[in-house]
C-alpha positions in Angstrom: 94.9 140.3 8.9 95.5 137.6 6.3 97.5 138.6 3.2 94.6 137.8 0.8 92.4 140.3 2.7 94.9 143.2 2.6 93.8 145.8 0.0 91.2 143.3 -1.4 88.3 145.2 -2.9 85.1 143.3 -3.2 82.2 144.4 -5.5 78.7 143.3 -4.3 76.0 143.4 -6.9 72.4 143.0 -5.7 69.2 144.9 -6.4 68.0 144.3 -2.9 69.3 147.2 -0.8 68.9 145.3 2.5 71.1 142.5 1.1 73.7 145.1 0.0 73.8 146.6 3.5 74.1 143.2 5.2 76.8 141.9 2.9 78.7 145.2 3.1 78.7 145.0 6.9 79.8 141.3 6.9 82.7 141.9 4.5 83.9 145.1 6.0 83.8 143.5 9.5 86.1 140.8 8.1 88.6 143.4 6.7 87.6 143.8 3.1 87.2 147.1 1.2 83.6 146.9 -0.2 81.9 148.7 -3.1 78.3 148.1 -4.1 76.1 148.2 -7.2 72.3 147.7 -7.5 72.4 146.9 -11.2 74.6 145.6 -14.0 75.3 149.0 -15.5 76.8 150.4 -12.3 78.7 147.2 -11.8 80.3 147.4 -15.2 81.4 151.0 -14.5 83.1 150.0 -11.3 84.8 147.0 -12.9 86.0 149.2 -15.7 87.8 151.6 -13.3 91.6 150.7 -13.4 92.4 153.3 -10.7 90.4 151.2 -8.2 90.7 147.6 -9.3 88.1 145.0 -8.1 89.7 141.8 -6.8 86.4 139.8 -6.4 82.8 140.2 -7.4 79.8 138.8 -5.7 76.7 138.7 -8.0 73.1 138.1 -7.3 71.3 136.2 -10.1 67.8 137.6 -10.0 68.2 141.3 -11.1 66.0 143.3 -13.5 67.1 144.0 -17.0 70.5 142.3 -17.0 70.6 139.4 -14.6 73.6 138.0 -12.8 74.2 135.2 -15.4 74.2 137.7 -18.2 76.5 140.1 -16.4 79.0 137.3 -15.6 78.9 136.3 -19.3 79.6 139.9 -20.4 82.5 140.2 -18.0 84.1 136.9 -19.3 83.5 137.7 -22.9 85.4 140.9 -22.5 88.4 139.0 -21.2 88.2 140.1 -17.6 89.5 137.6 -15.2 88.2 139.0 -11.9 87.0 136.1 -9.6 83.2 135.9 -9.4 81.0 134.2 -6.8 77.3 133.9 -7.3 75.1 134.4 -4.2 71.5 133.5 -5.0 68.3 132.0 -3.7 68.2 129.9 -6.9 69.9 126.7 -5.7 68.9 123.9 -8.1 71.8 121.9 -9.6 70.9 123.4 -13.0 71.3 126.9 -11.6 74.7 126.1 -10.1 75.8 124.6 -13.3 74.6 127.6 -15.3 76.5 129.9 -13.0 79.7 128.0 -13.5 79.2 127.7 -17.2 78.9 131.5 -17.4 82.3 131.8 -15.8 81.9 132.0 -12.0 84.4 130.6 -9.7 81.9 129.5 -7.0 78.2 129.5 -6.3 76.7 130.0 -2.8 73.0 129.5 -2.1 70.9 131.8 0.1 70.2 131.5 3.0 73.9 131.0 3.7 76.1 130.7 6.8 78.2 133.8 7.1 81.3 131.9 8.1 81.0 129.6 5.1 80.6 132.6 2.7 83.7 134.3 4.2 85.6 131.0 3.9 84.6 130.6 0.3 85.6 134.3 -0.5 88.9 133.8 1.2 89.5 130.5 -0.7 88.7 132.1 -4.1 91.0 135.1 -3.4 93.7 132.8 -2.1 93.5 130.5 -5.1 93.7 133.5 -7.5 96.6 135.2 -5.7 98.6 132.0 -5.2 97.9 130.9 -8.7 99.0 134.2 -10.1 102.2 134.2 -8.0 103.0 130.7 -9.0 102.2 131.2 -12.7 104.3 134.4 -12.9 107.4 132.3 -12.0 106.6 129.6 -14.6 107.5 129.5 -18.3 105.0 128.8 -21.0 103.9 125.2 -21.3 103.5 123.7 -24.8 102.1 120.3 -25.6 101.3 119.5 -29.2 99.2 122.3 -30.6 98.4 123.9 -27.2 100.7 126.6 -25.8 99.7 127.8 -22.4 101.1 131.2 -21.0 100.0 131.0 -17.3 101.4 134.5 -16.4 99.1 136.1 -19.0 96.1 133.8 -18.6 96.3 133.0 -22.3 96.5 129.9 -24.5 97.4 129.6 -28.1 96.0 126.8 -30.2 97.8 125.6 -33.4 100.0 128.7 -33.4 97.2 130.9 -34.5 94.1 131.0 -32.3 94.7 132.8 -29.0 92.1 132.5 -26.2 91.7 134.3 -22.8 91.3 132.1 -19.7 90.1 132.8 -16.3 92.5 132.1 -13.4 90.6 128.9 -12.6 90.6 127.7 -16.2 94.3 128.5 -16.4 95.0 126.5 -13.3 92.9 123.5 -14.5 94.5 123.5 -17.9 98.0 123.8 -16.4 97.2 120.8 -14.1 96.1 118.7 -17.0 99.0 119.6 -19.2 101.6 119.2 -16.4 100.2 115.7 -15.9 100.0 114.9 -19.6 99.3 111.2 -20.3 98.0 110.7 -16.7 94.3 110.2 -16.0 93.2 112.6 -13.3 90.1 111.9 -11.4 87.6 114.5 -10.3 88.7 114.1 -6.8 92.3 114.9 -7.8 91.3 117.9 -9.8 89.1 119.3 -7.1 91.9 119.0 -4.6 94.6 120.4 -6.8 92.7 123.2 -8.6 89.9 124.2 -6.1 91.4 123.1 -2.8 88.0 121.4 -2.0 87.1 117.8 -1.3 85.1 116.3 -4.1 81.4 115.5 -3.4 79.8 112.9 -5.6 77.0 115.2 -6.8 79.4 118.2 -7.5 79.7 118.8 -11.3 82.1 121.7 -11.0 85.0 119.9 -12.7 82.7 118.8 -15.6 81.4 122.3 -16.1 85.0 123.7 -16.3 86.1 121.0 -18.6 83.3 121.9 -21.0 84.3 125.5 -20.8 87.9 124.7 -21.7 86.8 122.5 -24.5 84.6 125.3 -26.0 87.6 127.6 -26.0 90.3 125.2 -27.1 88.9 122.4 -29.1 88.1 122.7 -32.9 85.1 120.4 -32.1 84.2 120.3 -28.4 82.0 117.3 -29.1 85.0 115.3 -30.3 87.8 116.6 -28.1 91.4 116.0 -29.0 93.2 117.9 -26.2 91.1 117.2 -23.1 89.8 113.7 -23.3 87.3 111.8 -21.1 88.2 108.5 -19.6 84.7 107.2 -18.9 84.1 106.3 -15.3 87.6 107.6 -14.2 88.3 111.3 -15.1 90.2 113.4 -17.7 93.5 113.3 -19.5 95.5 115.6 -21.7 97.3 113.2 -24.0 101.0 113.4 -24.6 
């Protein structure tokens, strides 16, 4: 069994009981420990249990009362960095973008190929664990007014404003700061941060850049830390 599967507990949240059973069987058969919830309230209770930590959450979007987007937003606003994958029949580009804006690490559209879903789950877990291990060995990185503490998934802006980051946001910011002054294309960022090949219609990088700007920039519309080089990519100035 691969190391990222060992002791990995996956939370599946879906109000469709048949979907819960199918996903539970698929994940358990692949070696994961699975817990399920049919609503956001139960999901929050499971996520708030430190004795049985959740290593990854799979959320349906269309649920009653609190939908998947709102649940994801709540999780991120409380500073929780558990990796999140949306699994939804809503597959329009706007839906994918909204899911990523809310803080998800990936978005898979139903119907899906089981092998692709398992590969994406493994990739998200692998990125999170490898990033954590790598960051724990690295000192804080400071450039200008931004001080990044990778091990704690925190950034401090202008020595006073401290913000929480998700593992993916941390890895993206670290990549930009480590290459300060160098323009990084979307292809380069997808390869280094997500381990994916960039597809021309994939706006994942742009969504995460906007999320980082909202957290770091005094004015996200006039960014000073993460700048756009039109037609090329992004740069963190020296």
